[in-house]
Every structure is written in structure tokens, then in C-alpha cells.
C-alpha positions in Angstrom: 5.0 -17.7 -6.3 7.3 -14.8 -5.3 5.5 -12.6 -7.9 2.1 -13.7 -6.7 3.1 -12.9 -3.1 4.4 -9.5 -3.9 1.4 -8.6 -6.0 -0.9 -9.5 -3.2 1.3 -7.8 -0.6 1.5 -4.6 -2.7 -2.2 -4.5 -3.4 -3.0 -5.2 0.2 -0.7 -2.4 1.4 -2.1 0.2 -1.0 -5.8 -0.8 -0.4 -5.3 -0.9 3.4 -3.8 2.6 3.3 -6.7 3.9 1.1 -9.2 2.4 3.5 -7.5 4.1 6.5 -7.5 7.4 4.5 -11.3 6.9 4.0 -11.8 6.4 7.7 -9.6 9.4 8.6 -11.4 11.7 6.1 -14.6 10.7 7.8 -13.5 11.5 11.4 -12.0 8.2 12.5 -8.5 8.4 13.9 -6.4 6.0 11.9 -5.1 4.3 15.0 -8.6 3.6 16.1 -9.5 2.3 12.6 -6.5 -0.1 12.8 -7.7 -1.5 16.1 -11.2 -2.0 14.8 -10.1 -3.5 11.5 -7.8 -5.9 13.3 -10.9 -7.4 15.1 -12.8 -8.0 11.9 -12.8 -9.6 8.5 -10.4 -7.0 7.0 -7.6 -8.2 9.1 -4.4 -8.7 7.1 -0.7 -8.9 7.6 0.0 -5.3 6.7 -2.6 -4.2 9.3 -1.0 -6.5 11.9 2.7 -5.8 11.3 3.2 -2.9 8.9 0.8 0.0 9.3 1.4 0.7 13.0 4.6 2.7 12.7 3.0 4.7 9.8 -0.1 5.8 11.7 1.6 6.1 15.1 4.8 7.9 14.1 4.9 8.6 10.4 7.7 6.0 10.1 7.9 4.9 6.5 11.3 3.1 6.7 11.7 -0.4 5.3 14.4 -2.2 3.3 12.2 -3.0 0.3 12.0 -0.2 -2.3 9.2 1.2 -4.4 11.2 0.1 -7.5 11.4 -3.5 -6.3 7.7 -3.6 -5.5 6.8 -2.0 -8.9 9.1 -4.5 -10.7 7.5 -7.5 -9.1 3.9 -6.2 -9.6 4.7 -5.4 -13.2 6.2 -8.9 -13.8 3.1 -10.5 -12.1 0.9 -8.6 -14.5 2.9 -9.7 -17.5 2.6 -13.3 -16.4 -1.1 -12.8 -16.0 -1.3 -11.3 -19.5 0.7 -14.2 -20.9 -1.7 -16.6 -19.2 -4.7 -14.9 -20.9 -5.9 -13.2 -17.7 -7.2 -9.7 -17.2 -5.2 -8.3 -14.3 -7.6 -5.6 -13.1 -6.4 -5.3 -9.6 -2.8 -6.0 -10.6 -2.8 -3.2 -13.2 -4.3 -0.8 -10.7 -1.7 -1.8 -8.1 1.1 -1.4 -10.7 -0.1 2.2 -11.5 -0.2 3.1 -7.8 3.4 2.1 -7.4 4.4 3.8 -10.6 2.9 7.0 -9.4 4.6 6.5 -6.0 8.0 6.1 -7.8 7.4 9.3 -9.7 6.5 11.3 -6.6 8.9 9.7 -4.1 11.7 8.3 -6.2 12.4 4.7 -7.1 14.8 4.1 -4.2 12.3 5.3 -1.6 11.1 2.7 0.9 7.9 0.8 -0.2 5.9 2.3 2.7 6.3 5.8 1.2 3.3 4.7 -0.9 1.4 6.1 2.1 2.4 9.6 1.1 1.1 8.9 -2.4 -2.2 7.7 -0.9 -2.2 10.9 1.2 -1.8 13.1 -1.9 -4.5 11.2 -3.8 -7.0 11.3 -1.0 -6.1 14.4 0.9 -5.5 12.4 4.1 -2.5 12.6 6.3 -1.7 9.1 7.3 2.0 9.5 6.9 2.2 12.5 9.2 3.8 11.9 12.7 1.2 11.9 15.5 
């Protein structure tokens, strides 16, 4: 279940950041977007507890590394493959964290995936406000 949890956590983190980038690129301050999303059906643990320091202060610090997230997402995808499943979202999540490791370094905090999302989208979620 640890792998399932980290796959969901990693995907949720990356998709939340991408959605906030979409909002920002269309004129909505990420802090405002977070407040609105917390009141709706998109509410998730990363929105509640993780994204605030990123959009408020550009704080990407955390103890969990990109390498550890990628390892668990990759292992979850392998378990899915061995179970005869197509891991569409898992494979996409794995590639996002692989790219983040290439750009930021494997030992970088997991929230530095925000800078990878910034580079992909042209947003600036990880910039201090």
C-alpha cells in the first residue's frame, strides 16, 4: 500500500501544480486559485497542506527527495505491469519525476517538481511572492 500511496501522492502533487500553472497563465493568482480549489471538488491533501509554502514563499523544502518519489512511482508502475494493468497515469507521473530529477538532481526535495512544472508550462509558481 506504500507504493499505492506514493503513486497517488506524486500524481496528485504534479497535477495540482500543473492546474495551478494553468490558472496562473490565465491571470489567476495561484494563492487565489488555491483558496477557490480548497472550497470545491478538487480539494486534496497537497492543496491543504503542501502547496501553500510554494505559492506563498517559493519554499520547496521537504525531507522526501525526488529520487525516493521516482523510485516508489516506478515500483508501483512495475507492480501494475506485473498485474496486467496499463499504468497510464502512473507512467506519466514517473516521467514527470524522472524529468525533475534530471533538471533538479535526485537528492532535491520532492517539491522542486514545482520548478519542473514551471519550466514545462512557462509559469512561475515556485518564485517567491
